[in-house]
Backbone bond lengths (Angstrom), bond angles and torsions (degrees), N, CA, C in turn:
res aa  C-N    CA-C-N  psi(-1)  N-CA   C-N-CA  omega(-1)  CA-C   N-CA-C  phi
1 M - - - 1.441 - - 1.511 109.26 -
2 K 1.301 116.60 143.08 1.476 121.06 177.67 1.509 108.10 -106.28
3 I 1.343 115.04 132.51 1.445 122.35 174.60 1.509 106.90 -127.45
4 S 1.309 116.84 159.02 1.460 118.80 179.71 1.509 111.13 -141.14
5 Q 1.290 116.25 157.70 1.452 123.54 179.16 1.518 108.51 -96.47
6 E 1.279 117.38 131.06 1.480 121.94 -178.30 1.550 110.64 -87.17
7 A 1.289 117.32 -40.83 1.464 119.82 -175.73 1.529 111.52 -82.64
8 V 1.321 115.62 150.63 1.453 120.46 176.17 1.547 106.98 -82.13
9 T 1.319 116.19 127.57 1.439 119.53 -177.07 1.511 109.73 -150.47
10 D 1.296 119.61 157.33 1.451 121.30 175.82 1.520 111.69 -97.82
11 A 1.323 116.98 7.97 1.447 123.36 179.17 1.538 112.31 -79.01
12 V 1.289 116.15 160.34 1.460 120.92 172.37 1.530 106.88 -73.71
13 V 1.331 116.45 123.58 1.442 122.19 178.63 1.543 110.56 -115.85
14 I 1.280 115.47 156.55 1.454 120.88 176.00 1.504 109.64 -92.70
15 K 1.299 117.39 118.23 1.467 123.16 -176.51 1.531 109.55 -87.54
16 S 1.312 117.84 -39.01 1.458 121.64 176.53 1.499 108.93 -161.48
17 Y 1.322 116.82 170.44 1.421 122.73 179.82 1.528 109.44 -153.33
18 G 1.309 115.97 163.01 1.459 119.69 176.78 1.505 109.44 -165.19
19 D 1.261 117.26 -166.49 1.481 121.38 -175.48 1.542 108.26 -65.86
20 G 1.334 114.80 105.20 1.470 121.39 175.82 1.511 115.84 82.72
21 F 1.318 119.21 18.00 1.476 119.36 177.78 1.538 111.62 -153.14
22 L 1.330 112.52 157.17 1.445 122.18 168.99 1.533 107.19 -128.03
23 L 1.291 117.13 143.50 1.467 121.36 174.34 1.532 104.58 -114.23
24 I 1.312 116.28 116.83 1.469 120.63 -175.34 1.496 109.51 -119.34
25 Q 1.362 115.41 163.79 1.450 121.02 176.49 1.504 109.27 -157.75
26 S 1.340 116.23 144.44 1.432 122.46 171.30 1.517 107.27 -121.37
27 T 1.310 117.26 166.91 1.460 122.39 -177.47 1.528 111.32 -51.71
28 D 1.362 113.95 133.61 1.470 121.89 176.79 1.522 113.94 59.22
29 Q 1.302 118.79 21.10 1.470 123.48 177.41 1.528 108.94 -120.37
30 P 1.319 116.58 148.28 1.478 119.30 174.38 1.531 110.46 -70.59
31 H 1.315 114.97 159.86 1.463 119.17 174.08 1.533 111.27 -57.56
32 Q 1.317 115.97 145.16 1.480 120.23 178.56 1.529 106.69 -127.93
33 R 1.326 115.53 127.13 1.474 121.65 177.41 1.496 110.41 -89.93
34 I 1.316 118.07 124.46 1.459 123.02 -178.55 1.544 108.22 -111.03
35 T 1.326 114.75 124.42 1.453 120.72 -179.69 1.532 112.41 -125.72
36 H 1.327 116.77 5.87 1.467 120.34 -177.09 1.548 108.73 -115.54
37 N 1.320 116.04 159.83 1.462 120.84 176.48 1.517 108.30 -62.24
38 C 1.329 116.76 136.71 1.467 121.20 -177.71 1.515 111.59 -159.65
39 I 1.289 114.80 172.79 1.456 122.41 167.99 1.534 105.89 -109.39
40 L 1.311 117.25 118.96 1.449 122.74 178.88 1.511 110.27 -101.85
41 T 1.308 116.65 123.31 1.457 122.63 179.09 1.537 108.68 -125.51
42 P 1.319 117.85 164.86 1.478 117.66 174.97 1.522 113.96 -58.84
43 E 1.317 117.77 -21.30 1.466 122.25 179.44 1.524 114.45 -87.63
44 G 1.346 118.39 -21.09 1.458 120.05 -177.14 1.510 113.19 159.07
45 I 1.326 113.44 -165.72 1.461 121.99 -176.99 1.534 106.91 -111.64
46 F 1.326 115.59 136.61 1.446 121.57 -178.30 1.544 109.68 -129.57
47 D 1.318 115.34 160.81 1.473 121.01 177.58 1.520 110.96 -55.07
48 A 1.320 115.34 140.94 1.460 121.41 -179.50 1.498 111.65 -76.06
49 L 1.312 114.86 153.48 1.461 121.06 169.37 1.527 106.89 -81.43
50 D 1.290 118.78 153.37 1.452 120.27 178.61 1.544 107.50 -86.23
51 L 1.337 116.03 85.63 1.468 120.06 -179.58 1.506 112.60 -90.88
52 N 1.327 117.78 -6.54 1.468 118.73 178.94 1.506 112.50 -66.82
53 R 1.308 116.25 -30.07 1.486 121.13 -176.93 1.518 112.07 -97.73
54 F 1.305 117.66 8.99 1.447 123.95 -176.33 1.528 110.05 -59.52
55 D 1.351 117.67 125.02 1.464 121.54 -178.86 1.511 112.25 -119.86
56 G 1.313 118.09 18.03 1.450 120.55 -177.94 1.512 110.84 106.64
57 N 1.304 118.12 -14.66 1.453 122.25 176.52 1.505 108.51 -109.67
58 I 1.308 116.15 137.90 1.473 119.37 177.81 1.499 105.73 -131.48
59 S 1.300 115.89 140.03 1.472 120.82 -176.15 1.512 110.23 -74.39
60 D 1.330 112.89 155.98 1.495 119.22 176.56 1.520 109.77 -61.63
61 T 1.335 116.52 -32.94 1.475 121.04 178.70 1.515 110.60 -63.69
62 Q 1.328 117.16 -42.62 1.459 120.69 179.59 1.550 110.72 -67.00
63 I 1.301 116.35 -42.38 1.466 120.14 178.65 1.527 109.66 -63.60
64 E 1.316 117.20 -46.36 1.463 119.52 -179.80 1.517 112.24 -62.15
65 K 1.348 117.26 -36.29 1.437 120.44 177.15 1.550 110.34 -61.90
66 I 1.319 116.29 -45.85 1.441 121.03 179.09 1.539 110.38 -63.84
67 K 1.298 116.55 -45.41 1.471 121.06 -179.07 1.543 111.43 -63.47
68 S 1.341 116.35 -30.52 1.469 120.28 -175.74 1.518 111.93 -64.16
69 F 1.334 118.27 -20.71 1.453 122.10 -178.95 1.545 109.99 -80.48
70 K 1.316 118.17 -14.64 1.479 123.19 178.02 1.518 110.61 52.34
71 A 1.326 114.98 47.13 1.456 121.76 -177.96 1.549 112.75 -77.76
72 D 1.324 116.08 147.55 1.465 119.83 172.02 1.517 109.36 -76.10
73 V 1.338 114.50 -37.64 1.488 119.79 -178.32 1.530 108.43 -141.36
74 V 1.328 115.51 134.25 1.449 120.59 174.06 1.535 107.48 -106.61
75 I 1.294 115.12 126.67 1.499 120.35 -177.68 1.508 108.29 -115.74
76 L 1.336 115.59 122.67 1.446 122.02 176.67 1.508 108.44 -98.75
77 V 1.334 116.88 122.96 1.448 123.43 -178.39 1.552 107.13 -83.82
78 K 1.331 115.24 115.88 1.471 121.36 178.32 1.526 107.78 -138.46
79 D 1.318 116.50 104.18 1.461 118.76 -178.50 1.511 114.40 -77.06
80 D 1.347 117.61 -9.86 1.438 119.88 178.53 1.534 111.99 -88.54
81 G 1.316 116.59 8.92 1.465 121.55 176.23 1.485 112.58 77.87
82 L 1.343 115.27 -170.28 1.442 121.06 -179.30 1.524 110.12 -79.81
83 T 1.300 115.09 122.51 1.456 120.81 177.79 1.547 106.94 -124.80
84 S 1.303 116.94 171.05 1.475 117.74 175.99 1.514 109.58 -61.75
85 H 1.296 117.86 -33.26 1.475 121.96 177.53 1.518 110.02 -62.07
86 S 1.330 117.07 -47.77 1.460 118.83 -177.33 1.526 113.88 -74.56
87 T 1.319 117.36 -27.19 1.462 118.32 176.26 1.541 111.91 -72.05
88 N 1.352 116.30 -23.40 1.471 120.07 172.25 1.500 109.61 -61.89
89 F 1.349 117.68 -38.44 1.467 120.94 177.33 1.519 110.98 -55.27
90 T 1.315 115.77 -48.19 1.455 121.52 -177.17 1.520 111.47 -58.93
91 H 1.315 117.96 -46.24 1.450 121.90 -179.82 1.540 112.18 -65.52
92 V 1.314 116.22 -43.93 1.473 119.52 -179.74 1.512 110.85 -64.41
93 F 1.349 115.97 -46.02 1.468 117.63 -179.48 1.538 111.29 -62.69
94 A 1.327 115.91 -37.84 1.458 120.06 -179.84 1.532 111.19 -61.17
95 Q 1.341 116.30 -33.30 1.470 119.02 177.93 1.524 112.63 -62.73
96 Y 1.329 115.64 -24.24 1.471 122.37 179.82 1.521 110.88 -99.13
97 G 1.331 117.97 6.34 1.455 121.11 178.78 1.513 114.58 76.75
98 I 1.325 117.29 22.81 1.451 122.57 179.28 1.524 109.92 -106.43
99 S 1.349 114.11 124.24 1.461 118.73 177.54 1.526 108.91 -80.89
100 L 1.301 116.66 119.39 1.475 121.70 -178.25 1.508 110.77 -118.58
101 E 1.316 115.82 129.54 1.457 122.48 173.93 1.507 107.78 -114.46
102 I 1.324 116.61 141.26 1.473 121.80 179.41 1.505 108.21 -115.46
103 M 1.383 115.15 124.84 1.467 120.94 -174.98 1.500 110.60 -144.44
104 S 1.350 113.84 162.40 1.464 119.84 171.51 1.527 108.31 -69.78
105 L 1.315 116.65 165.48 1.477 120.71 -179.11 1.549 111.98 -55.06
106 G 1.317 115.61 -48.56 1.466 119.28 -177.47 1.524 112.61 -61.00
107 A 1.310 116.16 -48.79 1.469 120.94 179.92 1.525 110.88 -63.87
108 A 1.320 116.69 -38.28 1.465 121.11 179.57 1.530 111.47 -65.55
109 C 1.328 117.23 -42.08 1.469 121.84 179.55 1.545 109.99 -63.99
110 R 1.301 116.46 -47.51 1.462 119.79 -179.37 1.543 111.31 -64.21
111 T 1.340 116.84 -41.50 1.446 121.19 178.56 1.544 111.51 -65.68
112 Y 1.302 116.80 -41.81 1.470 121.48 177.65 1.520 110.18 -56.42
113 N 1.321 117.37 -52.18 1.488 121.54 179.98 1.501 112.69 -62.83
114 L 1.321 117.20 -38.74 1.458 121.76 179.93 1.546 109.45 -65.88
115 L 1.305 117.80 -43.80 1.450 120.88 178.92 1.522 111.44 -64.31
116 L 1.342 116.55 -36.95 1.472 119.53 175.03 1.534 110.83 -60.99
117 N 1.319 115.64 -42.78 1.469 120.92 178.24 1.496 111.96 -61.25
118 E 1.298 118.28 -29.79 1.465 123.20 179.94 1.528 111.10 -84.12
119 G 1.330 117.25 0.28 1.454 119.92 -178.58 1.509 114.58 80.43
120 R 1.307 117.37 15.76 1.463 121.74 178.86 1.533 108.85 -96.13
121 K 1.331 114.88 170.99 1.467 120.55 -177.12 1.511 110.63 -120.35
122 P 1.336 117.27 95.18 1.457 121.20 176.18 1.522 111.23 -92.85
123 I 1.308 116.82 156.60 1.466 121.59 165.16 1.511 108.91 -129.10
124 L 1.324 115.36 149.85 1.474 122.23 177.09 1.517 108.17 -111.05
125 L 1.298 117.42 131.15 1.454 123.95 168.94 1.526 104.63 -99.11
126 V 1.359 115.21 99.91 1.468 121.13 -172.87 1.510 108.09 -94.88
127 N 1.327 116.10 123.93 1.448 122.92 -178.91 1.523 107.32 -129.42
128 F 1.340 116.53 85.55 1.437 121.19 178.09 1.534 109.26 -69.09
129 K 1.311 115.77 145.66 1.479 120.55 177.84 1.499 108.41 -62.98
130 S 1.322 115.43 141.62 1.490 120.44 179.49 1.513 109.74 -82.98
């Protein structure tokens, strides 16, 4: 699916997405195809947290990394929908004062761009299936 950003911004925006990829772009930069797990912020792409092994405990290092982005909304990309495993994420993040939303890739990409348009700061925790 192709999506586009209407507002002019210097943030990293998602231009399109599909099964196992994101196509992103920032001002005066060529499109970049992302196929690996990552943290996508308006400022750039960062190493992913290892959320595949998450068992309800999250390290202080992981929490501090997420908090360091000072996001308005943290979106976890989970194409398998809401499971008991993924709802544990929501509860644990809430204990640290972090608002976490869990969405499919498509919904997460559209929401990310919409929040950017509103002047907010979202981040995506992208976890492509291995």
